[in-house]
N, C-alpha and C positions, 0 to 999 in steps of 0.2 A: 503497499499501499504504502502510495502515496501524505506524505508527513514535513506540515513548514517544522523544522528546527531552529529555536533559541539554541546557537551554539555555543562557543565555553568560553567567551566573553560578553558584556551585554549592547544592549545597541539597536535598533531595527535595520542595519544594516547587516546583520551574520546574524538572521533567518536567511536558516536554506531550504527547501526541496525537497527533501531528499525519501529516497526510500527506507521502508522498515517491513522487518518483519512482522506477519499474526501472528499471535502467538495464542495459543489453546482457552477456549471457553470455559471453563473455572464453576464449578455445579449451580453456584447462585450469582452470575453473573451473562447482562447479553448483550449481541454482539451488535452493537448502534452503523452502519453503510452513512456516516456524517451528509444530510447534503447543503446541508446553511449553518453559516453560523456567520455572529456579528460580534461588536467591538464596543468598549467600555474602556472609559478612560483608564479601568484600573491597568488592564491591558496593556498602554503605553505605556505608564510606570512602572509595571512590570518589569517589560524586553529592557528597554533604559535605564535600572538598575535603582528606580527608586525610589519603586516598593519595598522592597525590600534583596537589602545590597547583599547575603548573606544565603543568597537563594540559589542552589544548585543547582548548574547548568551538567547536560547542555536538556532541555527542555522542550515541550508543545504547547506554544502561548492559544489564550481565547478560552475564553468562559461560559462562553455563551453555544448553543448548536444546539438541530435537530435532526433529526433522520428517519430509516424505516431500523424495525430490532431485524436480523439475516438469518441472526441462530439461539438458542438460547441453552443454559446448560440444563443437567437433563434435574434438578433440583428449583427449575426457576415456576414459578406459578402463578405472577401476578401479570407473565406481556407471550406471548408469542408472536412467531415469524408472521409480518408480514405491519407488526404492530408501528405505528409512527409514532415516535415519542422524541421528548428535551430530557438529557441529562440534568439533573440539580447540579448546584455549581459548590454547596459541599455535601457530598455524597453518604454523612453520616450522620446529614441532621436531620431528623424527621417533623417534632415536636414542635410547637409556640418558643421554648425557648431550649438553646444548645444547651446539652447536660453536660455541656467541657472544653476544654482546652482543644478537644480532641478535631472540634469545628472549622478551624481555623486553620487546622493540621491535613485536610483529605481537601482541599478545594478546585475544581477545575483552572485551571490556566498559572502555577502556580500556589503548592508546589507539586501537588500531583499535574501531569501531563491533560495540557486542553483540549479543547474540540478542532483546530485546528493541522486533521489528521485527516483520510476517507471510510478507516475504518478504528471506535474504543468499543471498550467492553468498560461498565461500569453494573453494581452491586443490583438485581432486579428491583429494591429498596429505593434504588438511587435515580429513580425518574422518571417520567410523568404524560400520560398521554397529551397530544396533543388534540386540540381543539379542531375539529370537525369541518370546520367552517376556515380553518389558515393552513393559506400555503407553507414549503416548511418555511420562504424564505422568514415570512412572518412571525411562526412561528418559533426561529432559532431568534428573533429577538426578543423573548417573553424570559429566561431566566434569572437573568441576576435585573436589566434596568427594572423591567415591569412587576417580576416582586418586590424591589424594595421600594420601588413605589409604592405597592400593594397595604406592605407590610406596616410602611408612615402609615397608609387613612384608615388602613378597617384594622389587623391582629390587634397594635399595637396600642387604638386608639379614635376609632371609632366613631371616626367624626359622621356630623346627620348632613337630613339635608337645613338644606340653608346658611349652610356655616358660611365664614369666607374663607377660601385657602389660598393660597400666593404660592406662585410656584415661582424661583429663580431661573431666569436663564430659559431656553430648549433644547436642551441636549436630553438623552432617552430617559431618562429617570423624570427627568420635569415632563416632557409631553404628556409619560406614561400619566404620571397626578395629575397632570390638568384632562387625561380625557376617565378617571376612574373617577375622581374629584367629581366632574357632571353625569357621571351614572347614579354617582347618588343621590346630587341633588344639590349641590354645594355651588357657590360663587367664587367663581376662579377670578386672580388676579394673579397675570402673568407679567413678569418683566423680562425687560433683553436688551440692547445694546443697541436693533433692531431693530428696524420698520416692517420688515420685511418679514423678518419671522416674526413680529406679533402678529400682524398682516395672517399670515400660516397659522398662528397657534388659534385670532379670533375665528376662521373657517371650521377647528377646533371644539368650538365649544364658547372661548375665554371670553369673559363676562367684561371686564378693564384690561387695557393694556399701559404697559409703562414702561415707556423709554429713555434707562435711567441714565444714561449720554447725556440728554435731553435735562429728565430729571435728577440730577446727582441727591438730592436728597429724598430719594423713595418713601422712605417710610412715613416722614410725611403724607405723599400721595395715596398710600395705603390709610392715613388714616381720616381721609377725607371721604376715602371709601367709603370705609367704615363708620360715618359720622361722627368715627373721632374717638371712638373704641376700642380698635384695634381690628388683626388677622384673626379667627383662632385656631387657624396653623397654619406655620409657615416651613414651605420647604425650600431646606438650608441647603441647595449642593455647590456653593462657595467659598465656605471654613469660616479663618476667621477674616479674612480680607471684607466679605459681606457678613459679618456675624453681627457688628451692632444697629448697624440700619435693619435686622431682620427681630436683633431684639426689643430698639425701640417701635417694630410695623405691629408688633403682636399685641393683645389686649393681655386685659388683668386672669388668669390662670386659662392663659391659651400655653400651645406648647406651637417648641422648633423642635423641626425631628430633622438631625445635624447628619448629613450622607456625601456629602462628600469637600472635597477641598481645591476649587478649583482657582482660587483665587486671594490663595496663601494657607498655611499653618497655624501661624505664630502673628501673637499683633495685643498689643495690652489693649485689656477690657474693662470695659467700667462695668463689672457683673451685679453691682445695686437695683439695677434691674427689675432682673430675675428676681431677688429676697421679698423687692417691697410690692414686686404683683405679681406672684405665684406664678408665674412660672416654667415650665414645666418646659426639657432639652430633654429632649432623646437620639440616644444615637439608634441609629438601623444598618446596618448589617447586614442586607442581604433581607434571608429567610428561609424557612423549616422546606421540606417538601409537602405537612401537609393544608400548608397555606398555598400553596403554589397550587395546590388541585383548587384551595377553595375556589380564587384567583383566576384557574382555569373558567372554571366554575361560572362564574358569572362575565369574564368574556364570552360564553359560550352563547348565553342565557344574550345575551345582548347584542354577543356579534362583534363583538369592537371591530376593528383593524386596528393595526400597530403603523406610525406614520413610521418608513425607509425613510432615508433623504438619501441615498447613492450604493450602488453594488458595487464591487466587487469578484473579480476575478479570482479565484484560488492561487495562479503565482505571483500576483498579483496584492500581496497581504503587505507586502510595507509598504505599499503605497496608500495602502486604505489607512495604516493603524500610521503614515502619516500629515491624511486628512482627517480621522479624526482627532487629531492632534490640534490641529489650526484651528479650529474652535470654531469655523462657520456652517455643519450641519446642523440638519432641522430631525429629531428624533433620533432615528439609528440608521447606522454603518453598516452595510450585511454586507460578505464575502461568501459566492455561489462555489462551494468544496466539488460539489459532483459537477460541476462546466467543463 
C-alpha cells in the first residue's frame, strides 16, 4: 500500500510517499481502505515539530479519515466487510470522559500512524459508521473538527435554543460549531477578518457578522448584539491572542470553550472578570466514541453537509498542509487518498 510518511526529520518537505507492507488483521481489528482524509491545524503543528518535538519518527500524519471495511478479524462483531466507517481520533476513548492519560497516547496522526495511507487497521471499538447521506470526502471531515464542536456545544455544555453562540473564525471547528448551533436553534455570531468568508458564513445561517479587522474591539460588538448582556457561549480557537476579548464578550455565568491556539499560547491576562462573572472556561479535546455516534445520529437526522473548501490529490499532501497553514480556507481541507 501507499502511505505518506514523515521521515526522520520534522518539516513538511520531509513527508514522502512510500510503499509499505500491509500487516495481518488481528482478531479484534478491522481493515479499512481509506478513501479520503482531511486536515486539522494539529496536523501542521505535528509535522513541523511544534506540537510534540519529542514525537518518535517515522510517522504517518493526519488524524481524520473515512473509508470502507475490506477485512475483519475473527472476533469482530461491530462491523462487516463493505461497511463505510470513520476511525476515531482517540482509539481507546469511548464514553464522555477520558479514563486516563492513555487517551492522549493513542491518537491518530501522532503518536499513532494516521490516515494518510491507503490501508489502515483499527480496533473494532475505535470506528463509527458514516451517515448514509455523506460522501467519503464529507465523512473524512468529521472525526476531529466536527466532534470537537459537538463536544463543546452538546456533550459538555448542552446549549439551548435562543442562546447566543460566538464562533471565532471560519476554520473547520468553527464552521461545524456554526452549523450545530443553528441546528439547535441558537443565535450565532461569527467573527472573521474577511468579508467574503463572513458572506459564506451567512449563507450557512450565521445571524450576525463581525469583521474583526474593522471592529478590532469585537467584544463590544457582541455586547451590543446581545443587549449588553454578553454571549452565552464562545467557541475560542484563537488562544491567548483572542482570549481577552472572549472574556469581555461572554455573559455572566457563560462558557468559553477553549479549543485552539491559532493566535498564540501565552499572554498576560486579567482573570478577575472570570471570577466576578462566574464564567466557566472549558478545555475541549475532541471527544469519545459515544459522543461521535450521537453527533452522527444528529447529522443524519438533519442531513447536515460539511463545508469543504478545497480538495487535493493524495500525492499533493505537502501542498495541502501548506494551504491549510496559510489560513485562507473556509471549513475543511480534504485529501483524496483513493485518487
